[in-house]
C-alpha positions as CSV (number, residue, x, y, z in Angstrom):
1,M,-3.8,-13.7,12.0
2,T,-2.1,-12.6,8.8
3,T,-4.2,-10.3,6.7
4,L,-4.4,-11.4,3.1
5,G,-5.2,-9.3,0.1
6,A,-4.8,-8.8,-3.7
7,V,-3.9,-6.0,-6.0
8,F,-6.0,-4.6,-8.8
9,R,-3.1,-3.5,-11.1
10,P,-3.5,-0.3,-13.0
11,Q,-2.3,-2.0,-16.2
12,L,-6.0,-3.1,-16.3
13,A,-8.4,-0.6,-17.8
14,P,-10.4,1.4,-15.2
15,E,-13.6,-0.1,-16.4
16,R,-12.4,-3.6,-15.3
17,L,-12.4,-2.5,-11.6
18,R,-16.1,-3.0,-11.0
19,S,-16.0,-6.6,-11.8
20,V,-12.8,-7.3,-9.9
21,A,-14.0,-5.3,-6.8
22,R,-17.3,-7.2,-6.7
23,T,-15.5,-10.5,-7.1
24,A,-13.3,-9.5,-4.2
25,D,-16.3,-8.6,-2.0
26,G,-18.3,-11.7,-2.9
27,S,-15.4,-14.2,-2.5
28,G,-14.5,-13.0,1.0
29,L,-11.2,-11.3,0.2
30,E,-10.1,-9.2,3.1
31,E,-8.4,-6.4,1.2
32,L,-8.2,-5.1,-2.3
33,W,-5.3,-2.7,-3.0
34,L,-5.1,-0.1,-5.8
35,W,-2.1,1.8,-7.1
36,E,-1.7,5.4,-8.3
37,D,1.0,4.8,-10.8
38,C,1.8,7.4,-13.4
39,F,0.2,7.8,-15.8
40,L,-2.4,5.1,-15.4
41,E,-5.2,5.5,-12.9
42,G,-6.0,7.8,-10.0
43,G,-5.9,6.3,-6.5
44,I,-8.7,8.3,-4.8
45,S,-11.1,8.0,-7.7
46,T,-10.6,4.3,-8.1
47,G,-10.7,3.8,-4.3
48,A,-14.0,5.6,-4.0
49,A,-15.5,3.6,-6.8
50,A,-14.3,0.3,-5.4
51,L,-15.7,1.2,-2.0
52,A,-19.1,2.3,-3.4
53,W,-19.4,-0.9,-5.5
54,T,-18.8,-3.2,-2.5
55,E,-20.1,-3.8,1.0
56,R,-17.4,-5.4,3.1
57,V,-13.9,-5.6,1.5
58,R,-11.4,-3.1,2.7
59,V,-9.8,-1.0,0.0
60,G,-6.2,0.1,0.2
61,I,-4.7,2.9,-1.8
62,G,-1.0,2.2,-2.0
63,L,0.6,4.5,-2.8
64,L,-0.4,8.1,-3.4
65,P,2.8,10.0,-4.5
66,V,3.1,13.0,-2.2
67,P,4.9,15.3,-4.7
68,L,1.8,15.3,-6.8
69,R,-0.7,16.2,-4.1
70,N,-1.1,19.1,-1.7
71,V,-1.4,17.6,1.7
72,A,-4.7,19.5,2.4
73,V,-6.3,17.9,-0.6
74,T,-5.2,14.4,0.4
75,A,-6.5,15.0,3.9
76,M,-9.9,16.2,2.5
77,E,-10.2,13.2,0.2
78,A,-9.1,10.7,2.8
79,A,-11.4,12.1,5.4
80,S,-14.3,11.9,3.0
81,L,-13.6,8.2,2.3
82,H,-13.3,7.4,6.0
83,R,-16.6,9.1,6.8
84,M,-18.5,7.5,3.9
85,F,-17.0,4.1,4.3
86,P,-16.0,3.7,8.0
87,G,-13.3,1.2,8.7
88,R,-12.9,0.2,5.0
89,A,-10.5,2.7,3.5
90,I,-6.7,2.3,3.9
91,L,-4.5,5.2,2.9
92,G,-0.8,4.8,1.9
93,V,1.5,7.6,0.7
94,G,5.0,7.6,-0.6
95,H,7.8,9.3,-2.5
96,G,6.5,8.4,-6.0
97,V,8.9,7.2,-8.7
98,Q,11.4,10.0,-9.1
99,D,11.5,9.8,-12.9
100,W,7.7,10.2,-13.0
101,M,7.8,13.1,-10.6
102,G,10.4,14.7,-12.8
103,Q,8.2,14.3,-15.8
104,V,5.5,16.4,-14.2
105,G,7.8,19.0,-12.7
106,A,7.2,17.8,-9.1
107,R,10.5,16.1,-8.2
108,A,11.7,17.1,-4.7
109,A,15.3,17.8,-4.0
110,S,14.9,16.0,-0.7
111,P,12.2,13.3,-0.9
112,V,12.7,12.2,2.7
113,T,12.2,15.8,4.0
114,L,9.0,16.1,1.9
115,L,7.6,12.8,3.2
116,R,8.4,13.6,6.8
117,E,6.7,17.0,6.6
118,Y,3.8,15.5,4.7
119,L,3.2,12.7,7.2
120,V,3.3,15.0,10.2
121,A,0.8,17.4,8.6
122,L,-1.5,14.7,7.2
123,R,-1.8,12.8,10.4
124,A,-2.5,16.0,12.3
125,L,-5.2,17.1,9.9
126,L,-6.9,13.7,9.9
127,G,-6.7,13.8,13.7
128,G,-8.9,16.9,13.7
129,E,-6.1,19.4,14.5
130,R,-5.8,22.9,13.2
131,V,-2.4,23.1,11.5
132,T,0.0,25.9,10.8
133,T,3.4,24.9,9.5
134,E,6.2,26.5,7.4
135,G,8.4,23.6,6.2
136,R,10.7,23.3,3.3
137,Y,7.9,21.8,1.2
138,V,4.7,21.7,3.3
139,R,3.2,25.1,4.2
140,L,-0.2,25.4,5.9
141,H,-1.7,28.4,7.6
142,D,-4.6,27.8,10.0
143,V,-5.9,24.8,8.2
144,A,-8.4,22.4,9.7
145,L,-10.9,19.9,8.2
146,D,-14.5,20.8,8.6
147,W,-15.3,17.1,8.2
148,P,-12.5,15.1,9.8
149,P,-12.9,11.4,10.3
150,D,-15.1,10.4,13.2
151,G,-12.3,8.5,14.9
152,P,-8.6,7.7,14.7
153,V,-7.4,6.6,11.2
154,E,-4.0,5.2,10.2
155,V,-1.7,6.6,7.6
156,L,0.7,4.2,6.0
157,A,3.9,5.1,4.1
158,G,5.7,3.2,1.4
159,A,9.5,2.7,1.8
160,V,12.4,1.0,0.1
161,G,15.7,2.6,1.3
162,P,16.7,2.4,5.0
163,R,16.3,6.2,5.6
164,T,12.7,6.0,4.5
165,V,11.9,2.8,6.3
166,R,13.2,4.4,9.5
167,L,11.1,7.5,8.8
168,T,8.0,5.4,8.5
169,G,8.6,4.2,12.1
170,E,9.0,7.7,13.2
171,A,6.1,9.4,11.4
172,A,3.7,6.9,10.0
173,D,1.2,4.4,11.5
174,G,2.4,1.6,9.2
175,T,4.8,0.7,6.4
176,V,4.2,-0.7,2.9
177,L,7.1,-2.7,1.4
178,T,7.4,-3.5,-2.3
179,A,7.3,-6.9,-3.9
180,G,11.1,-6.7,-4.1
181,T,11.3,-7.4,-0.4
182,T,12.6,-10.8,0.8
183,P,11.8,-12.3,4.2
184,D,15.2,-11.1,5.4
185,G,14.3,-7.7,4.0
186,V,11.1,-7.7,6.1
187,R,13.2,-8.5,9.2
188,R,15.6,-5.6,8.4
189,A,12.7,-3.3,7.9
190,R,11.2,-4.2,11.3
191,R,14.5,-3.3,13.0
192,L,14.7,0.0,11.2
193,I,11.0,0.8,12.0
194,E,11.6,0.2,15.7
195,E,14.7,2.4,15.5
196,G,12.5,5.2,14.1
197,R,9.7,4.6,16.6
198,T,12.2,4.7,19.5
199,A,13.9,7.9,18.2
200,A,10.4,9.5,18.0
201,G,9.4,8.3,21.5
202,R,6.6,6.2,20.0
203,T,6.5,3.4,22.4
204,G,2.7,2.6,22.4
205,G,0.5,0.9,19.8
206,A,1.3,-1.4,17.0
207,H,3.0,-0.5,13.7
208,Q,1.5,-2.4,10.8
209,V,3.8,-3.8,8.1
210,V,2.2,-4.5,4.7
211,V,4.2,-6.5,2.1
212,Y,3.4,-7.0,-1.5
213,L,4.2,-10.5,-2.9
214,L,4.3,-11.1,-6.6
215,A,2.4,-14.2,-7.4
216,A,1.1,-16.3,-10.4
217,T,-1.0,-19.3,-10.7
218,G,-2.5,-21.3,-13.5
219,S,-1.1,-22.0,-16.9
220,G,2.3,-20.5,-17.5
221,A,2.6,-19.2,-14.0
222,R,6.3,-19.8,-13.5
223,E,7.2,-18.4,-16.8
224,R,5.1,-15.2,-16.2
225,L,6.6,-14.8,-12.7
226,R,10.2,-15.2,-14.0
227,A,9.6,-12.8,-16.8
228,E,8.3,-10.1,-14.5
229,L,11.1,-10.5,-12.0
230,A,13.7,-10.3,-14.8
231,A,12.0,-7.2,-16.2
232,E,12.3,-5.6,-12.7
233,G,16.0,-6.4,-12.5
234,A,15.7,-9.0,-9.8
235,A,18.6,-11.5,-9.4
236,P,17.6,-15.1,-10.5
237,E,18.5,-16.4,-7.0
238,A,16.5,-13.8,-5.1
239,D,13.9,-15.2,-2.7
240,L,11.1,-13.3,-4.4
241,G,7.6,-14.1,-5.7
242,A,5.6,-17.3,-5.7
243,A,4.2,-19.4,-8.6
244,G,2.1,-22.5,-8.7
245,D,-0.9,-23.8,-6.7
246,A,-2.3,-22.6,-3.4
247,P,0.0,-24.5,-1.1
248,A,3.1,-23.1,-2.9
249,V,1.8,-19.5,-2.7
250,A,0.6,-19.9,0.9
251,A,4.1,-21.1,1.8
252,A,5.6,-17.9,0.5
253,V,3.0,-15.9,2.4
254,R,3.9,-17.7,5.6
255,R,7.6,-17.0,5.2
256,L,6.9,-13.2,5.0
257,A,4.5,-13.4,7.9
258,E,7.1,-15.3,10.0
259,A,9.6,-12.5,9.2
260,G,7.3,-9.8,10.5
261,A,4.7,-9.0,7.9
262,D,1.2,-8.3,9.3
263,S,-0.5,-8.1,5.9
264,V,0.6,-9.8,2.7
265,I,-0.9,-8.5,-0.5
266,L,-0.7,-10.8,-3.5
267,Q,0.3,-8.9,-6.6
268,P,-0.5,-10.6,-9.9
269,T,1.8,-10.3,-12.8
270,A,1.0,-7.4,-15.2
271,D,-0.1,-9.9,-17.8
272,E,-2.4,-11.9,-15.4
273,P,-5.0,-13.4,-17.8
274,D,-7.9,-13.7,-15.3
275,P,-7.9,-11.0,-12.6
276,E,-11.3,-12.1,-11.2
277,G,-10.0,-15.7,-11.0
278,F,-6.8,-14.5,-9.3
279,V,-8.9,-12.7,-6.6
280,R,-11.0,-15.9,-6.0
281,F,-7.8,-18.0,-5.9
282,V,-6.4,-15.7,-3.1
283,A,-9.6,-15.6,-1.1
284,R,-10.8,-19.2,-1.5
285,E,-7.7,-21.3,-1.9
286,V,-4.8,-19.5,-0.4
287,R,-6.6,-17.9,2.6
288,P,-7.5,-21.2,4.3
289,L,-3.8,-22.2,4.2
290,V,-2.5,-19.1,6.0
291,P,-2.9,-18.8,9.8
């Protein structure tokens, strides 16, 4: 069964999160995803608040930019969330937008190397291991968590380019693909992920693929969707986004699922006029139409 979720976009003020999170919980939404975009809202702080305000909805943090965060700090915070809210926190990490990383003096000369080193160390720490490593970017000496998660946890990684997508298969437990990913793009990503898994000898277990889908409903939906896609530089003929009623949006979700997406997270436009209504739309109208 395809997992369905929605995004609380950081263009909304932080104080709006409580209402949206409680709406997600009450409406039966499976997953609510948050972003750590510069320079808007923190991923761990908003994730912890959303988890504390709710009882059942899973909360995804996608993505934490690794150049901004020492891997030991990320491990400590992720472990705390997993212990306080078992089974409900989802952690995703990624390169970060390179221009933003440059603004804060954290841009890596080799983002792929950094992400590889980070994923290996983070998964080891969250697995309860004691880690010593001297990489190009990640350096730890005899580091172990006093309060690791009680059981196995997954670490997802965001990816766009083929090298990073392949790396997620090699070193992550799942892959997060942007809303700029078409169904054909999901199929290509699946092939690259399997190449990475094979190269790393990771033959067992499943690798989750999460895909964002830009969506709009209600008054002016098509116009809002077209405007956001144009602002992102998408070609007019690109098979991206969904606008309209629940059957139209569900059809777009199904296309991504048939291409290999395990989870589809509906991403409202930045100017979505009713975030709570969007969450209810996803949970109550779109969900019944997606197998």
